[in-house]
Backbone bond lengths (Angstrom), bond angles and torsions (degrees), N, CA, C in turn:
res aa  C-N    CA-C-N  psi(-1)  N-CA   C-N-CA  omega(-1)  CA-C   N-CA-C  phi
1 D - - - 1.465 - - 1.510 110.28 -
2 Q 1.332 116.61 130.46 1.445 121.51 -174.74 1.539 113.99 -64.74
3 L 1.322 117.09 -37.11 1.478 118.29 178.73 1.504 110.82 -65.14
4 I 1.297 117.66 -44.64 1.473 121.66 -179.87 1.532 109.19 -60.99
5 A 1.320 116.21 -39.97 1.480 119.80 178.74 1.519 111.37 -61.64
6 L 1.314 117.53 -34.97 1.461 120.83 -179.56 1.529 112.87 -71.15
7 T 1.321 118.29 -23.93 1.493 119.28 -177.71 1.511 111.98 -63.27
8 V 1.312 118.57 -22.44 1.464 120.60 -179.43 1.538 111.25 -65.90
9 L 1.326 116.68 -19.27 1.461 119.40 178.86 1.524 113.42 -72.58
10 G 1.347 115.63 -16.88 1.456 119.57 176.50 1.524 113.95 75.91
11 R 1.305 117.98 17.62 1.443 122.46 -179.20 1.529 109.48 -115.03
12 P 1.324 117.31 152.79 1.461 118.70 177.51 1.550 110.91 -61.70
13 I 1.305 115.81 141.38 1.445 121.51 -179.03 1.537 109.03 -106.57
14 L 1.327 115.82 126.22 1.454 123.10 178.99 1.525 109.43 -103.28
15 V 1.341 116.78 133.22 1.455 120.91 172.59 1.536 107.19 -125.80
16 G 1.315 114.99 150.66 1.464 120.95 -179.58 1.520 110.94 -137.44
17 P 1.320 117.62 65.33 1.470 119.06 -176.48 1.536 114.01 -82.27
18 S 1.308 117.82 0.02 1.454 122.45 -169.44 1.527 113.53 -52.70
19 R 1.339 114.53 114.13 1.453 124.18 174.70 1.532 115.42 59.37
20 K 1.335 116.27 20.56 1.455 119.89 -175.48 1.529 113.42 -69.67
21 R 1.311 115.59 162.44 1.471 122.79 -176.25 1.522 111.05 -58.57
22 F 1.327 120.09 -38.10 1.447 120.67 -178.14 1.511 111.86 -62.92
23 L 1.344 117.29 -28.77 1.469 120.79 175.79 1.524 110.10 -69.79
24 G 1.312 116.06 -39.08 1.464 119.55 176.23 1.505 111.76 -65.19
25 A 1.334 117.97 -40.36 1.435 121.77 177.92 1.533 111.64 -62.44
26 A 1.323 116.03 -38.50 1.457 121.06 -179.09 1.523 112.97 -75.49
27 T 1.337 116.86 -33.98 1.454 119.88 -174.35 1.537 115.88 -108.36
28 G 1.324 116.09 -17.64 1.456 120.08 -175.86 1.512 112.57 75.93
29 R 1.314 117.93 13.06 1.471 122.90 -177.31 1.550 110.50 -90.73
30 D 1.339 114.57 147.83 1.464 120.32 170.89 1.517 110.04 -70.48
31 V 1.327 116.50 164.19 1.469 122.47 -175.72 1.530 112.34 -51.87
32 D 1.310 118.40 -45.85 1.466 121.59 -175.88 1.527 113.10 -74.55
33 Q 1.320 117.83 -1.22 1.448 121.73 -179.99 1.544 112.40 -117.33
34 R 1.294 117.66 24.09 1.461 121.38 -174.86 1.529 114.25 -106.73
35 D 1.324 117.82 12.61 1.468 118.99 -175.64 1.544 112.78 -68.56
36 V 1.319 118.21 -36.05 1.467 120.67 178.58 1.543 107.60 -67.01
37 A 1.345 116.73 -44.39 1.468 119.19 177.99 1.516 111.15 -62.64
38 T 1.342 117.60 -37.38 1.444 121.28 175.44 1.529 111.14 -59.90
39 A 1.323 116.46 -45.54 1.465 120.85 179.31 1.519 110.76 -61.27
40 A 1.331 117.12 -42.38 1.454 120.99 179.03 1.531 111.19 -63.50
41 A 1.334 115.55 -43.84 1.470 120.62 179.85 1.550 109.55 -62.04
42 C 1.319 116.82 -40.65 1.473 120.43 178.60 1.514 111.21 -64.86
43 A 1.330 117.58 -42.06 1.462 121.33 178.68 1.527 111.60 -61.88
44 L 1.307 116.63 -41.40 1.462 121.15 176.78 1.528 111.24 -66.61
45 A 1.329 116.22 -40.52 1.460 120.63 176.77 1.508 111.26 -63.31
46 Y 1.351 116.59 -38.81 1.469 122.00 177.63 1.517 109.98 -59.70
47 E 1.326 116.79 -45.25 1.456 121.16 177.99 1.510 112.50 -59.55
48 R 1.319 116.81 -26.48 1.464 121.85 -177.60 1.527 113.08 -99.04
49 G 1.366 116.64 7.50 1.465 119.46 172.79 1.500 117.71 113.86
50 A 1.326 119.25 -9.18 1.460 120.89 178.11 1.541 109.11 -68.37
51 R 1.326 116.26 141.11 1.469 120.35 179.43 1.530 113.50 -130.14
52 L 1.317 117.46 -5.46 1.447 121.79 177.61 1.543 107.85 -125.34
53 F 1.340 115.07 136.62 1.465 119.41 -172.50 1.514 110.70 -135.23
54 R 1.332 117.23 127.27 1.463 122.10 174.67 1.516 107.34 -102.08
55 V 1.315 116.03 116.41 1.468 120.64 -174.06 1.534 110.67 -142.83
56 H 1.343 114.76 163.50 1.465 120.72 177.37 1.510 112.23 -87.95
57 E 1.314 117.55 -31.23 1.472 122.12 -175.61 1.543 108.87 -122.50
58 P 1.344 117.02 82.87 1.449 119.45 -174.57 1.552 114.79 -62.89
59 G 1.304 118.44 -29.09 1.458 119.81 -179.89 1.509 113.22 -63.65
60 T 1.316 116.24 -45.29 1.451 121.63 178.10 1.520 112.29 -62.88
61 V 1.300 115.00 -43.41 1.479 120.49 178.78 1.513 110.98 -69.10
62 R 1.315 117.58 -39.84 1.476 120.61 178.38 1.532 109.16 -57.51
63 D 1.312 118.01 -45.96 1.487 120.67 178.95 1.527 111.08 -60.94
64 A 1.308 117.55 -43.97 1.466 120.54 -179.90 1.532 110.64 -64.72
65 L 1.335 117.34 -39.47 1.461 120.34 -179.98 1.519 111.10 -71.71
66 S 1.341 118.11 -36.04 1.461 120.84 176.43 1.508 110.15 -61.62
67 L 1.316 117.26 -43.40 1.461 121.63 179.29 1.532 110.54 -66.34
68 A 1.332 117.59 -44.68 1.466 121.46 179.92 1.544 109.46 -60.46
69 H 1.328 116.28 -43.97 1.471 120.17 179.87 1.521 111.15 -63.71
70 A 1.326 117.63 -44.89 1.457 121.55 -179.21 1.533 110.49 -63.88
71 M 1.328 116.05 -42.09 1.473 117.75 -179.86 1.526 111.59 -68.73
72 A 1.334 117.19 -37.37 1.466 120.03 177.24 1.518 111.95 -65.25
73 A 1.329 115.44 -32.80 1.479 120.62 179.05 1.512 112.57 -79.96
74 G 1.332 116.72 -6.20 1.464 119.16 178.62 1.499 113.84 74.81
75 S 1.344 116.65 30.33 1.470 119.56 179.25 1.522 110.32 -59.33
76 P 1.357 116.83 135.92 1.443 120.75 -177.92 1.522 111.72 -58.97
77 G 1.313 116.11 141.91 1.454 121.75 177.23 1.510 115.34 81.69
78 L 1.332 117.93 3.48 1.454 120.14 -177.09 1.525 113.61 -108.49
79 S 1.325 116.61 7.18 1.458 118.44 175.34 1.502 109.53 -70.91
80 P 1.313 118.87 133.77 1.460 120.58 -179.64 1.515 109.84 -63.17
81 A 1.335 116.57 136.96 1.469 121.05 177.39 1.503 109.04 -75.83
82 V 1.317 114.91 143.64 1.472 119.81 179.60 1.496 108.62 -106.80
């Protein structure tokens, strides 16, 4: 994974997936309907080492990142139900 490979540089990693074409290709959504996909992409990038995010809707992404961080830290009650 390219993001993980960049973490060895010891520098903060910035990603800017907000509403990008690849999200539309993956979801079939128009540009103005890609905020949930943006949040998911940021959460996955966070898991791979990204720590800076350029986005259009920071509130949505903040919630996704808070959840990703809590789940990665093993916070009680946050394990996905099966």
